[in-house]
N, C-alpha and C positions, 0 to 999 in steps of 0.2 A: 886587709882592712879597706883598701880602695874599692875592691869588688863589693864588699858588704855595704859600703856607703853608696855605691851606685844602685844597688838593689833597693836600699831604703829610699833613696831619692826617687827612683822609678815608681815604687809602690805609693809613695806619698803624692807625687805630682799627678800621676794618672788618676788617682781618686779625687784629689782636690779640684782638678779641672773638669771633672764630670758634671754634666748638667744636673743629674739627679742629686749630687752632693750639694751643689749650690742652691738648688730649689729647697732641699730638705733643711739646709742650714739657715737660710734667710726667711723662708716662708713659714717654718714651724713657729717662731716667735710671733709672727703676724697672725697665724691661725689661732694661737693661744690667746692673743689679744682680742681677736674677733669673737672667739668662744666666750671669753669673759663678758664681753658686751652683750652677746646674745643671752647668756645665762642671767645676767642682771636684768635685762628687759623681761625675760620670762618670769622671774620671781617678783618683779615690780608690777606685773600685769594684774590689773583688777578684773576679776571675772565678772562677766555680764549676766551670769546665771544666778539671778537673785532668787532667794527662797523666803517665803513668808510662812511662819509657823504659828498656829493658834495654840494658846495655853489655857487649859482648863484646870484651875487650881482649887480642887476640892478640900485640900487641907489648909487653905489660907496661909501658905508658906511664903509666898511672894508679897513683898510690900508694893512693888510695881511690876513692870515687865522685866524679863531678863534682858540685859544690855545687848543691843544689836552689835554685831561684829562683821565688818566687811559687807558682804552682800547677803547676810543672813539676818532677817528681821523677825522679832517676836511680838505677838499681840495677845493680850489677855482678853478672853471672851467670857461672858456670863451666860453660858449655854450648857445644856446637858450633853454628855458625851454621845449618847445614841442619837440625839436630835442633830447634832453637828455632823455625825457620820452619815446620817441619811440624807442630809442636805449639802454634803461636802462638795459635790460637783458644781453647785451653784455659788460656792464661796471661793474667794481668791486666796486659797491657802495651798501649801504644798504638803503639809502634815499637821498632826495634832499631838501636842505634848500634854499628857495627862499626869497630874500630880495628885496621888491619893492622900488621904489624911495620914498623919504620923501617929502610929499606935502607941509608941513609947519613945519619948525623947532621949532615953538612955540607950536605945538600940543603935548599934553602929552600922546597920545596913538599912537601906531604903530603896524600894523598887519603884521605878517610874516606867511609864509606857509611852511609846511613840508610834502613832498610827499613820501609815502612809502606804500608798500603792507603789512607790518608787523605792529603789535600793537606798539604804542609809549611807550617804557618801562620807568620805573621810574628813571633809571640811565641816560637816554639820555636827557629827557626833561629839567631838571635843568641846565645841561651843556650848552644846546642851549640857554636857556633863559638868563642865566648869561653872556654868551659870547656875545650875541647880545646886551644886555643891556649896557655892558661896551663899546662895539664898537660904539653904537649909542650915548652914552654920549660924547665920544671923537669927534664924527662927529659934534654934535651940538656945542661943544666948539669951534671947528675950524670955523664952519659956522657963529657963532655969534661973532667970534673974541674976545673971552673972555680970560682973563689972568688965566692960570691954577694955579699959585701960590696964587692969590687972592681967587679963588674958594676953593683951598685946605685949606686956612686959615679959611673958614667958618666951616669946620669940626673940632670941638674942643672936646677933651676928658675931661670929667668932673670927677674930683676925689673928692669924698665926704669924709671929715675927721671929724668924730664925736668928740665933745669936751664936757666934763662934765661941768655943771653949779656949782654944789657943789662938794667938795672933796669926799663925801661919795658915789657919783655915778660914780666914776672913773672906777670901774670894769664893769660897764654896757654900756659904750660908746666906746668900742673898734671898730676898723674899720670892723672887721668881727664878732662882738659880736652877731648881729642878725642872721647871717647865721649859726654860730656855735650853737646858742640856738635853731634855727629851726630844724637843723639836729639832734641834741641830743634829743630834745623834741619829734620829730617824732619817732626816734628810741626807746626811752623809752616807749612811748605810744603804739607802735606796739608790742614790746616785752610783755608789760602788757596785751594787747589784746590777743595775742597768748597763753600765759601761762594760763591766767584765763580761756579762752575758752577750750583749749585742756585738761588741767588737771582737770577742772571741769567735762568735759565729761568722763574723765578717772574714776573719782570717781563714776559717775552714772553707767558706765559699770561694775565696780567692785561690786557695790551693786546688780545690776541685775544678775550677774553671781552667786553670793552666794545665792540669793533668788531662782533662778530657779533650782539650784543644791541641794537645801534644806540644805546646810551646815549651813546656818544661824540659823536654828532651833536648832542645837546642841550648837552653840555659844551663843544664847540668854539664854540658860539654866544656863550659868555661868557668863555672863556679862550683864549689862544693855544696852538696845538699844541705849541710848544716848552715852554711852562710846564706843560702837561699831561704831557708826557714826563718832564721833570725832576721833577715832583711824584711821579710813579710810581716813578722810580728812587730818589729820596731816601726816600720812604715805605716802599718794600719793603726798602731797605737798613737803615732803622731797625728794621724788624721783625726782620730777620736779626740785627742787633746785640743786640736785646733777647733773642732766643732764645739766642744764644751766651752772653750774660751770665748768664742763668738757668741754663744748663747748666754754666757754670764754677763756679757755686755748688752746684748739686745733685749733679753727678758726684762731687766729692770727698766730699760728705756721704753719698751712697749707698755709696761705696766704704768709708768709715769704718764705716758701720752694718753692711754685709755682712761686713767683716773682724772686727768685734767680736762680732756675734751668730751669724753662720753659720760663722765660722772660715775665711773665705776669705782667702788670702794671694796677692795678685797676682804677687809674685815667684815663688811656687811654680807658678803657672799658666804663666808665661812660660818658666821654666827650672827644672823640678822637679829635674833631676839636680844642677845647681849648688847649689840651695838645700839639697838633702839632704846634700851633701858639706861645706857651710859650717857651722862651729860658731857659736854665738851671739856669741862675741867677734869673730870675723871679720866676721859680718854687721853688728854694731854699728860696727866700724871702717869698713866699706864705706859705711854710711849717713852717717857723719860726713864721709868723704871726698867723697861726692856733695854733701852740704849745703855743704861748703867750696867746691867747684867752682861750685856754683850761686851762691854769694855773690860769687864773683870775677867772674862774667859782667857785662858792661857793660849792665845792664838799662836805664840811662838812654838808651842808644842803641837797644837791641833793641826795646823797647816802642813808642817813638814811630815808629821806622822800620816796624815791623809794621803799625801803624795807617795810616800814610801809604800804604804799598804795598797794603794792603787796600782803602783808598778809591780809589786810582788804578786798580787792577785791576777793582774793582767797577764804577766809572764807565765804564771802557773796554768791558767785556763786556756790562754791563746795557744800555748805550746801543745797542750792536750788536744785542742780542736784542730790544730795544724796536723798533728799525727793522725787523727781520725780522718781528716779530709784527704790525706795522702793515701789512705787505705780504701776510700770509697770510690765507686765508679759513677756511671751516669744515673743510676737509679738511687734517688734519695731515700726511698723506702727501705733499701737494704742497710742504710747507715743509721737507722733509728736505734737499733740495738747497740750500736757503738757509741752514739752520743748520749744515750740514757745515763750511763754511769757518770758522765761528766756533769750533766744538768741536775742530777739528784743532789749532790753536795751544794750546788749554788742555791737551789730552792730551799733545802734544809737550813742553810745559813741565813737566808732571808727571813724565814719564820722564827728562827732563834733570835735574830736581830730584833724583831718586833717584841719578843718576850724580854730581851735584854734591856730595851729602852725603859720598860716598866720596873725591872729589878736588875740593875746593872752589876750588882755584886753577888748575885746568886751563883751557885756552883755551876749551873748550866751556862750562864753568861761567861764566867771566868774561864772555864776549861774550853769552851767553844771558841773564845777569843784567842786561845793559845794554839788550838788545833789549826795547822796551816791551811787546810782546805776551807775552813770557816772564818779564820781570823781576818781576811781582808774586808769582810762585810760586818762581822760581829764586833771586832775591835774598833772599827770606824765609828760604830754607834756608841761604844763605851768611852772613847777618848774624851768627849766633853765632860764626863763625870770624874775625870782625873783618877784613873786606876793606878794602883801601886806601880812603881818603876820596875820592880822585878817581873811583873806580868808583861809589861810592854817589852822589856829586854828579851825575856824568854820567847815571847810571841814573835818578835822580829828575827831572833836567831833561827827559830824553826821555819819561819816563812822564807827567809832568804836561802837557807839550806835546801828547803823543799823546792823552791823555784829553780835553783841551780840544778838540782838532781832531776827534776821533771823535764827541764829544757834539754838536758843531756839525753834522758831516756827517749823523749819525743824525737830528738834528732836522729837517734838510732833507728826508730821506727820509720821516720820520714824518709831516710835515705833509701830504704827498700821499697816502701809503699808507693813512692812517687813514680816509680818506673814499673809498677805492677798493674797489669791490665787484664780484664776479662775474667776475674776470679772473685768470688764472694768470700770476703775475709771474716774470720771469727777471732775471738779473743786469744785463742791458742796461737793463731798465726801472728798476732801482734807481739805476744810474748816471745815467740821464737825469733822474730825479726830483730829483737834487741841484741841477740847474741850472734847474728849472722856476720861473718867477716867479708868485707868487700875491698 
């Protein structure tokens, strides 16, 4: 046990003290904060590429001009189309919008024409389409002599208020419960996917470095190969948890600083149109509802389960990566065929997790969250939806059993592969190493 602790301590301290670890840990939140500032400035930038568009309204559809938007300006002209086209070079316009007469007000299609020698840019087209659509609607209302108030009454905002049937389900039926659970589930599954994949690969690279440098030959003389493998897995995992803990502190701090000093609002970055339409009172009400839904979540279940699934998934994949790393030599290209069977379940679990967030009780989500190679990622996304207890218990039983079994199998492969040099290893060799007596 003392030797295992020494290996864990060595793996942890050597990585934590590296300059690359310190730079990645502390500069990544700063880089993200700077990225948010730059993105906000980009989206708040007002283009200086102004466009003036002439409107020829032969159908007398427009009451006035189409409302200008941003750097796009419209001007209604009383000229013939051919005359304006022939004298277009002398006019200060970038294009001509031609609105032909409406043949039938009951027709649901209407063809308009835009004349320009330039490409129709993505910022101009929606402004034209929306402006003409609103004008044509007003035109048809007037032609059909419809009551605008009666038409407005047809547009009704539906507000869905969930209510529990039984008192025990009160925490699951909040107004924003499904949205909060979806966001939290996706975040947890994504974090699980990144950490399992990144730090599993880190274990593999650590094994390869010591094998190619022949340091492992000296270490094997004093410790057992299984102890060396477990020391690496636990040490690198502790490094990952340390980095995540620092990020959990720094990311909110950087976000707060950028919001206060640079005026960066993450809500506006994600959905600027919604933020622009929401008044301060609605925004405050929304924040209070979100806080209430977060308070209702079963954190006493979510946090412990997330940690257990993280550890289970990490031990499963890091042990497999360690076994593959022990079988690989200097050429990384030779090891691609060995790492592919490990990366495929991780990728499949990630995509199943995305589908599970939308439908957490589907057959795909349920059985994928039970399957031990998928459950660390998929079940992490389902936990905020409060899955049945039997599914969690069965999933944990299979996860822990599989983790113990794969760590043992990987240790059997590791003890042979770590001292094997100059030979290209195939899957048959890995299977044979499991039963070799040493």
